[in-house]
N, C-alpha and C positions, 0 to 999 in steps of 0.2 A: 541310671541303674538299669541298663539294658541286660545285664547278666541274669536278672531275676526272671526274665521271660525264657531264657535258654535252659534254666534248671528248675527243678521242683524237689520238694522233700521226698525222700524215698517212701516213707509211709503213706504220704498223700498220693503219690503216683501209683503205688501198688493198689490202693483203694480205688483210685479214679479209673484204672483200667480193668477193674473187677476181678483181681486175683484173690482178694479177700472181701468179705461181706461188709465189714466196718473198718473205719480208719483206726479205731482203738485196737482192733485185733491185729491190724498191720503194725501198729506201733509196739504192741506186745510181742509180736513175732520178732521185730527188730531187737528189742531189749533182751529177748531170750536167746539171740544168736542164730535165729533161723533164716535171716536174710543176709546175703552177701552181695556186695557190689564190686565187680571186677576182682573177685576172689577174696576180698577183705570183709570182715564183719561190719555191718552197717548199723549206726545208731539211727533212730527215727528221723532226725533232722538232717541227715546227710543228703547233700544234693545229688541228683542224677541228671545226666545230660544225654543227648542223642549219641548212640553208639555204646553206652554202658551195658554190661552184662549183669543182670540181676538174677540171683538164685534164691528161691523161696521154698522152704519146706513147710507145707501146709496140708493138713488133713491126711497125713501119711504119704504124701506124694511130693516129689521134688519138681519144681517148675523152673526151667531155665529159659529166660526171655532176654532179648536184646531190645533196648529202647530205640524206637524209630521216630517217636514224636513225644514231646514232653507236654503233659497236661496236668493241671492241678485240681480241676473240678471234675466231678463224676459225670460221665456222659453215657449215652446209650450203648448197648452192647456192640452194634455194628461199627460204631465210631471207635470204641475202645479196642476192638480187635485190630484196627489199623495202626494203633499206637505202639505195637510191639511185634517182634518176630519170635514165635514160639519154637524153641529148640529142645523142648522137654522130651524125655523118653515117653513112649506110649504108656498110658495107665495100665496097671495090671488087670488081667481079665477076671471075671467073676469067679471062675474056677480056681484061680490062684489065690484070690482073697478068701475063698471058702476053705482052702487047704491050710490056712494058718493055724489050725488047731483050736477050735472053739470048744470049750468045756461045757458039759451038761450043767444046767442050773442045779445047785444043791449038791454038787459032787465034792464039795470041800476044797481045801487048799491042794494045789498040785504037789506031787512028790518032787524030790530033787531031780529024778530022771525025767519026769514029765516036763518040768520047768526047763531043763536043758534042751529037750526035744523042741519045745515051743520056741525057745530062743534061736535054735538052729533054723527052724522053719522061717522065722522072721528075719533072718540074716544078720543077727547081732553077734 
């Protein structure tokens, strides 16, 4: 059973290389369709191997990583950083995040025009 060492579950790998805080949140992201392996939606138990491209949408940001080493157990941050090549776009700046239209507390429901403006700012 030499193939078991060459592959790992995608949810376990995402958690082990510290892209998510918990393995259950990684599995939930897989079930919700937020994880893609080589362009296809991934179930939590789907195996990943060296060279696979993993796309994860987490915390409002898309992470695109290429597997360079397969691990199944969580390791320290310096070791985890060596297990993938990060091809993600840079995170949005704080000014871009602030420009997404934050409503004042107690302002009530947004009007249709305000809702459309918010959706346009968020890129939907």
